C-alpha positions in Angstrom: 60.5 41.5 -17.3 63.7 39.4 -17.7 66.8 40.4 -19.8 65.8 37.5 -22.1 62.4 39.2 -22.7 64.1 42.3 -23.4 66.6 40.9 -26.0 63.8 38.6 -27.7 61.0 41.2 -27.6 63.1 44.6 -27.6 60.8 46.3 -30.4 57.4 45.4 -28.5 59.0 46.8 -25.1 59.8 49.8 -26.7 56.5 50.3 -28.3 54.9 49.7 -24.9 57.2 52.3 -23.3 56.4 54.7 -26.0 52.8 54.5 -25.2 53.5 55.6 -21.5 54.5 52.2 -19.6 57.1 51.8 -17.3 59.0 48.4 -17.3 61.5 46.9 -14.7 64.2 44.5 -16.2 65.3 41.8 -14.1 68.4 39.3 -13.7 68.1 36.4 -11.7 64.9 37.8 -10.2 66.5 41.0 -8.8 65.7 44.4 -10.3 68.6 46.3 -12.5 67.1 48.7 -14.4 63.8 50.7 -15.3 62.6 51.6 -18.9 60.2 54.5 -18.8 59.4 57.0 -21.5 61.3 60.2 -21.5 59.5 63.6 -20.6 57.8 65.6 -23.4 60.1 68.2 -25.0 57.2 70.6 -25.1 55.4 71.5 -28.2 56.3 74.3 -30.8 54.4 77.5 -30.9 53.5 77.0 -34.6 51.8 73.7 -33.6 49.9 75.2 -30.9 48.7 78.3 -33.3 47.5 75.7 -35.9 45.7 73.6 -33.2 43.8 76.6 -31.7 43.3 78.5 -35.0 39.7 79.4 -35.3 38.9 79.1 -31.4 36.7 81.9 -30.2 38.9 84.5 -28.0 38.3 84.8 -24.1 36.7 88.3 -22.6 38.8 88.2 -19.4 36.9 90.9 -17.8 33.6 89.3 -18.5 35.0 85.8 -17.2 35.8 87.6 -14.1 32.6 89.0 -13.8 31.0 86.0 -14.2 33.2 84.1 -11.9 32.5 87.1 -9.4 28.9 86.3 -9.3 29.6 82.5 -8.5 32.8 83.1 -6.2 34.0 85.2 -3.5 36.8 86.8 -5.1 37.8 88.9 -2.5 39.8 86.1 -0.7 
């Protein structure tokens, strides 16, 4: 996108970046900058606890036993 597009449509451009799109800004046909979303800052443990509340627990020994029936776990 050109600098003019960025200036005239800045809000729309930033909305697209927030959705995960990357953009290259050009001046006189030459790339001069990139706009990209920032890397996530992680998720708070409270958010994860709320999201997974009520999910069944995993019996890891049973899981390994089941996998042992299908896969060669000696590798």
